[in-house]
NURO-234695 format. One record per residue (C-alpha): x, y, z; residue number from 0; residue in one letter. Coordinates in nm, 2 decimals. Example, Ala and Ser with C-alpha at 12.3 -4.5 7.8 and 13.67 -1.06 7.14 Angstrom:
<sites>
1.23/-0.45/0.78/0/A .
1.37/-0.11/0.71/1/S .
</sites>
This chain:
<sites>
9.65/11.06/11.30/0/M .
9.80/11.42/11.29/1/P .
10.04/11.49/11.01/2/G .
9.94/11.17/10.81/3/V .
9.69/11.14/10.54/4/S .
9.38/10.91/10.58/5/G .
9.52/10.68/10.32/6/I .
9.86/10.65/10.51/7/E .
9.67/10.62/10.83/8/A .
9.48/10.33/10.68/9/T .
9.79/10.16/10.59/10/R .
9.95/10.20/10.93/11/V .
9.63/10.09/11.12/12/I .
9.60/9.78/10.89/13/S .
9.96/9.68/10.97/14/Q .
9.93/9.73/11.33/15/L .
9.59/9.57/11.37/16/V .
9.53/9.32/11.08/17/P .
9.18/9.23/11.20/18/I .
9.07/9.60/11.19/19/A .
8.78/9.68/10.95/20/Q .
8.82/10.03/10.81/21/I .
8.56/10.24/10.64/22/V .
8.69/10.53/10.44/23/M .
8.47/10.82/10.33/24/L .
8.58/11.10/10.10/25/T .
8.45/11.40/9.93/26/S .
8.74/11.42/9.68/27/S .
8.65/11.42/9.31/28/D .
9.00/11.31/9.23/29/E .
9.02/10.95/9.08/30/E .
9.37/10.90/9.20/31/D .
9.26/10.95/9.56/32/D .
9.01/10.67/9.53/33/L .
9.25/10.44/9.35/34/Y .
9.53/10.51/9.63/35/D .
9.27/10.43/9.90/36/A .
9.17/10.10/9.74/37/I .
9.53/10.02/9.67/38/K .
9.63/10.08/10.03/39/G .
9.35/9.85/10.15/40/A .
9.45/9.58/9.92/41/L .
9.82/9.61/10.02/42/A .
9.72/9.58/10.38/43/A .
9.54/9.25/10.32/44/T .
9.81/9.08/10.13/45/C .
</sites>
């Protein structure tokens, strides 16, 4: 999604298509990036 981070795109897709199963890959060494990705996935399932 142009102009949106992968983490934000995951949130949007999960809200629009609740049955979607999303796999996220990263090469980031930042722990905060991983935490945000997990937090976004969990928020979408609640």
